[in-house]
N, C-alpha and C positions, 0 to 999 in steps of 0.2 A: 810215657803218658803224663807223668807229673811235670816234667820239664816243658813239654808241649803246652800243657794247660796254663802254666804260669806265664809263658810267653804270650799266649792268646789273651789271657786276662789283662794284659797291659793295654789292650786297645778295644776289646769287645764292649765293655760297659759304656764307653763314650766314643764310639767309632766316628761319628760325624765331627765332633770337636777334634779328635785325633787327626783325621785326614785334612780338615780345614787348616790346622796349624802347620802340618808338615808339607802341604802343597801350596798354601796361600790362596786356594780357590774358595768361592763363596759356599755357604752351607747349602744353598739351593742346588748349585752345580754338583757338589759332592754327593748330596742325597740322590739326585737324578742318575748320576753315573753309577753309584753303588747299587741302586735298584735295577738298572738295566743290565749291568754285568752279572748281578746275582741271578737274574732270569736266564741270561745266555749261558751262564756257568753250569746250569743244570744239564747242558749237553755233555758235560764231562762225565756224568754218571754212567751212561751206557758204554762209553769208551773205556773208562776205568774198569768196569766189570769185565769187559772182554779181555783187557790187558791182564787182569788178575788170573783169569782162567788160562791164559796163554803163557804168562811168564812167572806167575806166583805172586801172592800178596806181599811178601817181604820186599821184592824188587820194586814193585809199584809204589809201596809205601815210602821207600827210600827216595824214589824219584819225586814224589809229592812233597817230602820234606825239603828237597832241594828247590823245587819250584816256589814253595811258600817262603822259604828263607830268602831266595833271590828277590822275590817281590818286595818284601819289607826292607831289604837292603837298598833297593832302588827307589822306593817311595820318596825319600827326601830330595832326590834329583828330578822327580817327575812334577815339576811346577807348572808346565804347560798342560792344557786340557787334553790334547791327543796322547801325550806321554802318560799322563795320569790314567786315562781310560785304558791304554794298552797294558800298563802294569797291573791295574785293578782287575782287568779281565783274566790275565794269567794267574793272579793270586786267587780269584774267584773259582777258576777251574780246579785249583788245588784244594781249596777249602770245601767245595761242594763234593768232590770225589773222595776226600779223605775218610769221612765216617764209614762209608761202605767198604773201603779197602781195609780199614782197621777191624771192622766186624769179620771180614774174611780171614784176616790174620789171626784174630782170636780163635776162630774156628780151626785154624791149623795148629796152633801151639797148645790148645787145651781141649779136653774132651770130658763128657759126663758132668759130674758135679763140679769139677775144676773149672769148667767153662762158665758155669753160673757164678762161681766165686770171682773169677777174673772180670766178668761183666759188672758185678757189684763193685769191685775195686776200681774199675775204670770210671764208673759214675762218681764214686767218692773222690777219686783223684781229680777228675774233671772239675767238680765243684770247688774242692779245696784249692786247686791250682788257679782257677779263675779269680777267686777271692784274694789269694796271695798276690797274683799279678796286678790286680786293680790297686791294691795297697802300695805295691812297689812303684807302679806308674805314678800314683798320686804323690809319693815321696820324691820321685825324680823330678816331676814337674814343679813341685813346691820349691825344691832346691835350685833348679836350673832355669825356671821360667819357661818361655816358649821353646828354648833350645832343648828342654826336657822331652818334648814330643819327638824330636829327631832322635834323641838318645833312646827313648822307648822303642822307636821303630827298629833301631839297630840292635837293641837288646832282644827284641822279639825275633829278629833274623838270626841272632846268635843262638837263641833257644832251639830253633829248628836245626841248626848245625850240631848242637850238642845231642839233640834227640837222634839225629842221623848217625852220629858216632856210636851212641848206645845201642841203637837198633841193629847196627852191623854185627854186633856181638851175639845177638839172639838167634838161635837156630831152632827150627821146628823139629820135634821128635819124629822118628820114623813112624809111618802109619801104614796099615795094610791098604791094599788097593780099594778104591771106592766102589761100592756096588751101585752104579748109576742106573738111571732109567734107560730103556732100550734106545731111545732117541738121543740120549745125552752124548754118547761118544761122537756121533756125527756132528752134533752141535758144537762140541768142544773144538772141533777142527776149524771152526770159524764160520760155518754156515748154519743159519737157522737157530743159533744159540738162544736168542730172545724169543723165538717162536716156542721153544720148549718151556721157557719161563711163563709166558702168557697163556700157555695151554694148561698150566698147572693150577686148576681152579681152587684147590685147598690153600695153596700159597697165596693166590690173589685174594682170597677171603681173609687170610691173615694180614696181608698188607692193607686191605680196606679197614679192618678193625684197628690197625695201628694208626691209620689216618684219622679216624674218629677220635682216638685218644690223644693224638699229637696236637689236635686243635686245643686241647686243654693245657698242654705244656706251654703253648704260646700265651696263655692267660697271664702268667706272672709278669711278662714284659709289656703286655698291651692293656689288659683289663684291670689289673690291680692299680696302676697309676690313675686310670680313669675313675675307678671307684673311689679312691682316696681323695682325689682332687674334686670330683663332682658330687657324688651322693653324700659322702661323709664330710666334705669340706675340711679335710685334714691337712696338715703341713706336708710338704714334699719329703721331709725327713722320714715320715712314716713309710714312704715307698722304699727308701733305703733300708729301713728296719725290716720290712717284709723280705727284701732280697737277702739281707744278712741272715735272718732266721732260716730261710730256705737253704742258703749255701752252707751254713755251719752244720745244720742238721744232716744234710746230705753227706757232707764230708766226714762228720764224726760218727753218725749212726747208720749210714747206708749199708755198710758191710754187715753190721750186726742184724739189722732188720731183714736183710736178704737171707741171712743164715737162719733166722727164725722161721721165715716163710718156707724154707726147704725141709724143715723137720717133718718126720712122719711120712717120708716118701711122697711129698706133695707133687702134683703134676704141674708142669709149667703153664699149661693153659689155665688151670684153676688159680694159680698164683697171679698170673697176669689179669685174669678176670676179677680177682679180689682187689687188686690195685685199681682197676677201673671203677669198681663199686665204691671204693674209698674216695676216689676223685669225685664221683657223683654226689656223695654225701657232703664233701667240702663245697662243691658248687651250689648245692641246694641251700646250705647255710649262707653262702655269699649272696645268693638271690634274695633271701629273706633280709639280710643286712642292707642290701641296696634298696629294697622296697620300703622297709620300716624307717631307715635313716635315723638311728637313735641320736638324741640330742646330747646326752651325757658323754663327754669326750672320752673319759677313761673307759666307759663301757664299750664304746665303739672300738677303741684301740685293743682292749682285751679280747673281744670277740674276733676281731680281724686277725690278731696274732695266733689265736687258737685255731682258726680255720686255715691259716697259712701252715701251721704245724701239721694239721690233718692232711692238707694238700701235699706236704713234703713226705709224710709217711706213705701216702699213696704212690708217690713217685719212686720211693725206694723199694716198694713192694713190686710195682709193675715193671719198671725198666729192666732190671737184670733178667727176670723171667721171660719177658717178651723178646728181648734181644737174643737170649740163648735159644729160645724156641725158633726164631727165624733162622738163626745159623744152623741149628740141628735139622730143620726141615728142608734145607737146601741140599741137593746132591753135591758131593764134594767136587766132582768134575766141573760143575757149573756154579760153584758157590759165588764167584765174583759177580756173575750176571744176576744171580738171585738177590744178592745183597744190594746191588745197584738198583734193582726194581723196588726192593723194600725201602731203600733210602728215599725214593721219590715220595713216599707217603709223608716223611718228615719235611722235605723241601716244599711240597705243595701246601702243607698245613701252615708252615711259617710264612709263605707268600700270601695265602688267602686270609689268614687271621686278622691282620690289621684293618683291612677295609671292611671285612665282615663284622668284626666286633664294634668298630666305631659306628657303622650304620645302624646296628641293632641298639647300641647305647643311645643314639639320638632318638630312637623310637620309644625306648623305655629302659631304665637303668637295670632292671632285673632280666630283661630279655636275653642278653648274651649268656648269662649264667644258666638260665633255664635251657637254652639250646645245648650247653655243655652237659647238663644233667642228662638230656636225651641222648646225646652222642656217646657218652661214656657208658651208660646203661645198655645201649644198643651194641656197643663193642663188647661188653662183658657177655651178653647173650650170644653174640657171634663166636666169641672165643670158645665158649662151652660147647656150641654146636660143632665147631671145627675139630673138637677133640676126637671125634669118631673117624674123621677122614684124613687127618694128618698122620705122618709116619709114627708108629708107636714108640720108636726109639727117640723121637724128637719130643713127644709129649711126656713120657715117663722120665722122671728125674732119678738117676741112680743114687742110692744111699751111700755108696762108696765110689771114689774116683776110679775110673777104669785104668788099667795098666797096659800099655802097649808093649808087645814083645816083638823083637825083630824076627823077620822070616828066617827059616833055617838056611845055613850057608854050607856049601860043600866043605868037607873036612880038609881038603888040600889047599884051602884059601885061608889067609890069616884073618882073625877076627878083628872087626873094627874097634877103634878106641871108643869107650863108652862116652856118650854125650849127656851131660847132666841136664835134667829138666829145669827150665827157667820159670 
C-alpha cells in the first residue's frame, strides 16, 4: 500500500501538467481525454467485482498492478492522441477498479477489529505516500527539468512492479466457509450476481449514505481552492497549506484516532455517523467563513486551518469505520460485486462534485457548504437507521481480534505448514 501510494503521489497532485509534459498534447486535449476515459473507466467496476468473486481478490489485484504499471511505462511513448487515449483508457480501467478490489482483499486477509485497524492503516499510508510521492516528483522535476516528468512516469510504473512483487508474498489466512444468502451461490456461478446486490436494500442504503458523505471528501480538492481564492482573497499557497495539514494529520494521527473511536465496543455504524456529524460541523463553520469573509488575514487563516483540522478528524473517524462496515456487510461469496457497487458511490461523487460545487458557488459562496451540511447530517441519520437492518456481525465491532482455526483434518493426513498472519 505504501509503495503504491508513493508512486501515485508522483502524478495525482498535478496530473494535467504531468500528462501535458510527457505526451506533448495541449492542456485542453489532456483534460478532455482524462475526463472521458474516467467516465468510461467506471465500466471496469462491475467487471472487476465479478472477477474477484470468480478468481479471488489477490489475483485480480496483481493483474491491476500489471495494467497500471504497463500504462505508466507506455505514457512517454504515447505522444499521438489515439495512442494517449488508448493508454489512458487502460490505465483508467485499472485505477477505477483497484479500490474495490483492495477493499475485497482487506476483507480476505483480516477480520473483526483487525479489519478496522488495517482500514485505518491503509488510509494513513495512502495520505503519507501521496505526500511523499509529490515531494519526490517535485525534486525529480527540479533536478531534471521536463525530462523529470518522464522519469516520474517510469518511477511510478516501477512502484507498481515493486507492489506486485510484495503482494505475491502475501497469503490470506484460511477461513471457514461463508454463510451466504440463499441466492448468493447461484449468483456466484456467474448469473444474477448483481441482481443479488441490487436486491439488498440495507446495503444499497449504506452505499447511498456513503455517496452523501463522499461529496464532502471532494470538497478538499474543489471547494477549498474556490473559497481561498474567492471569498477569502487569500494566496494560492494557502491551498497548499490546507492540503498539507490534511495529509500530515491523516498520515500521523489516522491510526490513533481510529483506535480511540473503537474503544468501548463502539459500533461501526455509530463511528461512521460520528464522522459524518464532525464533517457537518466543519462544513457549517466553512459556510460561516464564506459568508462573513473576515478582513483580518491572520484571523481568516487561523479559522480556515482550524476547520481543516476538524475536517481531517472527521475523515479519520469516518473512513475506517465506514469501509469496514461495507466489507463486513457483504456476503463473502459475493464480496467483489458488493465492493464494486459500493465503490460506485465514490466514483459518482467525484464526477458530480466539480460541476455541482462550481454552479452553487456562482450562486452564493456559502451554498455548497450548506448543501454539504445537509448531506452529511442526512447520511448520519441514515447510518443510525440502518443499524437495525444490517447484519449484526457487521455492525458490532469485536473488542478482540477473532482467531481463525483451520478445519479438522483426518489423522492419516499430514498437517499443513503453519502460515503466519501478515
